[in-house]
Structure formats: structure tokens, C-alpha cells
C-alpha positions in Angstrom: 4.7 -18.5 5.3 7.7 -17.0 4.6 10.7 -17.9 5.9 13.4 -15.1 7.8 15.8 -15.8 5.2 13.5 -14.3 2.8 12.7 -11.8 4.4 15.3 -8.9 2.4 14.1 -10.5 -0.7 10.3 -10.1 -0.1 8.2 -6.9 -1.0 4.4 -6.5 0.7 1.7 -5.7 -2.3 -1.3 -3.4 -1.1 -3.8 -2.7 -3.5 -3.7 -5.8 -5.3 -7.2 -6.0 -7.5 -10.1 -8.7 -6.8 -10.3 -8.9 -10.7 -9.4 -12.9 -11.3 -9.5 -15.5 -9.4 -6.7 -15.8 -6.7 -4.6 -18.2 -8.7 -4.6 -15.9 -12.1 -4.1 -13.1 -10.1 -1.0 -14.2 -8.2 0.7 -15.2 -12.4 -0.4 -11.9 -12.8 1.8 -10.4 -9.8 4.8 -12.7 -10.9 4.7 -11.4 -14.4 4.7 -7.7 -13.4 7.1 -7.7 -11.0 9.2 -9.8 -13.6 8.7 -7.2 -16.4 11.4 -4.4 -16.7 8.5 -1.9 -16.2 8.2 -2.4 -12.5 12.4 -2.5 -12.4 11.9 -6.1 -10.5 13.6 -9.2 -11.5 12.9 -13.2 -11.1 10.4 -13.5 -8.5 10.9 -16.8 -6.6 7.4 -17.5 -5.0 4.4 -15.3 -4.4 2.0 -15.3 -1.7 -1.4 -14.4 -2.8 -3.7 -14.0 -1.4 -3.0 -13.7 1.9 -5.3 -13.1 5.1 -5.2 -9.6 4.1 -7.3 -8.4 1.6 -5.9 -7.3 -1.5 -2.4 -8.0 0.3 0.7 -9.9 -1.2 3.5 -10.8 -0.7 6.4 -11.2 -3.5 9.5 -12.9 -3.0 12.7 -12.1 -5.4 15.8 -14.8 -6.6 17.7 -11.1 -5.2 17.3 -8.6 -2.7 18.3 -5.8 -5.0 15.5 -6.6 -7.1 13.0 -6.1 -4.1 15.0 -3.0 -2.9 14.3 -1.6 -6.4 10.9 -2.3 -7.0 9.6 -0.1 -3.5 11.5 3.1 -5.0 9.3 2.8 -8.2 5.9 3.8 -8.6 3.9 0.9 -9.2 1.2 0.6 -11.4 -0.5 -2.5 -12.7 -1.8 -3.2 -16.3 -3.3 -5.5 -17.9 -5.6 -6.6 -21.1 -7.8 -8.6 -18.9 -8.1 -5.7 -16.4 -11.2 -3.0 -16.4 -8.9 -0.7 -15.5 -5.1 0.1 -14.3 -4.3 -0.4 -10.6 -1.9 1.4 -8.4 -0.1 -1.0 -6.1 1.2 0.2 -2.9 4.8 -1.9 -2.1 7.3 -1.7 0.5 9.7 -3.9 2.3 8.7 -6.8 4.2 9.1 -6.0 8.1 7.6 -8.3 10.9 5.4 -5.2 11.9 3.8 -6.0 8.8 1.5 -8.8 10.6 0.0 -5.7 12.3 -1.6 -4.5 9.6 -4.0 -1.3 10.3 -7.4 -0.1 8.3 -8.5 3.3 9.1 -10.8 6.7 7.9 -8.9 9.6 8.4 -10.3 13.0 7.1 -8.3 15.3 5.5 -10.6 18.7 5.5 -7.9 20.5 7.5 -6.0 20.6 4.1 -8.7 22.5 2.7 -10.9 21.9 -0.7 -10.6 18.6 -2.6 -7.9 19.7 -4.9 -5.6 20.4 -2.0 -6.4 17.6 -0.3 -5.6 15.3 -3.8 -2.2 17.4 -3.6 -1.5 16.6 0.1 -2.7 12.9 -0.4 0.0 12.6 -3.5 2.4 14.2 -1.3 2.2 11.9 1.8 1.7 9.1 -0.4 5.5 9.9 -1.5 6.5 10.4 2.0 4.8 7.3 3.8 5.3 4.5 0.9 4.4 1.9 3.0 0.7 3.1 3.7 -1.7 2.9 1.3 -3.9 6.3 0.8 -7.2 6.1 -0.9 -10.6 7.1 -1.5 -13.4 5.8 0.5 -15.6 5.4 -2.7 -14.5 4.0 -6.0 -12.1 5.8 -7.7 -13.5 8.4 -9.8 -16.4 9.2 -7.3 -14.1 11.1 -5.0 -15.9 12.0 -1.4 -14.0 15.2 -0.4 -12.1 15.3 2.8 -12.3 11.0 4.0 -9.8 8.6 2.9 -9.3 5.2 3.7 -5.3 4.5 4.7 -4.1 1.1 5.4 -0.3 -0.4 6.3 1.7 -1.7 9.3 0.6 -0.3 12.8 4.5 1.3 12.9 3.8 3.5 9.5 0.3 4.5 10.3 1.8 6.0 13.3 4.4 7.7 11.4 1.6 9.2 9.2 -0.2 10.0 12.2 2.7 12.2 13.5 3.6 14.0 10.5 -0.3 15.1 9.8 0.1 16.2 13.8 3.0 18.3 12.8 1.7 19.6 9.6 -1.1 20.7 11.7 0.5 22.4 14.1 0.5 19.6 16.5 -3.0 19.9 17.5 -4.6 16.3 17.9 -8.2 17.9 17.7 -7.7 19.4 14.3 -6.7 16.1 12.5 -9.8 13.8 12.7 -6.6 11.1 13.1 -7.4 8.0 14.9 -5.6 4.8 14.9 -8.2 2.0 15.0 -7.9 -1.3 16.4 -5.5 -3.7 14.6 -6.5 -5.9 12.4 -4.1 -8.9 13.1 -5.6 -11.8 10.9 -2.2 -14.0 10.9 
């Protein structure tokens, strides 16, 4: 379990693929975040797997390394992976333990291409929220996406979407679901 003194040096990583054994994937996380490609640094420890599917905690030796990696797009590549995986990374905060999964209807943004653009824009603004299709990559089912992240981050996403929709709650299809709190 994470000590309070480690919080400023720790990031939360979501979207960790389930393609290798957990111990091997933890090794891959260390390698990824120590590489220059990630803009990280020396990793003190990795907690993976956790009680959240596809989520791990990476603690760096320096808090500046944790701050750098959250500003960069993180794509995990490895010859052992069937594809590249986009990771969502954000600073560790106590509200991580109030993790929420929800389905979100983005049909208000128009057709598929506009929805994809909206997702990219939302992901850039709300970096601690993971946004992805409900189906496998490459099989886009327009309109509905899966969002997950800390409760406060999803609450901020909801507020942003309400503002973009002109404040009308009935057009967004946004419902904050039950909190998944497995810790």
C-alpha cells in the first residue's frame, strides 16, 4: 500500500493491457516509465495489479519525474504486445480510491468523426479520465464511450459536457454511476 510520503512521487496509470502475466506487466511498466520515450525517470516501485482492472501505481524516485510523465502522451509499445496501448496517467490523489466507471452518450456531438474529435479534445482537457470506445479498438460504435477515473475527475468532465451542451442536462446522456471502490 502507498505511504503518504510517496504520494507526490506517484502516478496512477490506467489502460494497462491484460496481455502478459501481472508480474511481467509490472516489469514492462518499470521499463516504460524509465525510458526516455516516457519522459520519466528512475522508478522506485510499481504496484500492479491493483483492485482496479487495468490500473497500476508507479512511484518514482523523484517527484519531478512523476510531474513530467503526466504532461506527455503515454503509448506503451513492446514486441511482446499485439498492438500499442494508450495509457492514461495522472497524479495520485486520495480520491483515486473513489474510482468510477460509466458509459457516456456523445451523440450530441454529431456523427462519428465529430465524436472522435470531441473525445480527443475531452481527453486533452481531462487527462485523469480515460475515455474509450465500448467495443474493441477499430470497431467504433458511434455515440457511446466508456469513461473511467476518479470521481472528482468524472464530475469535472460532466460539468464540462453540460457547459458544452448549453447547460441542458437532458441532451448529454451523462449519468454518474455507482462508485467502484474496491480498496
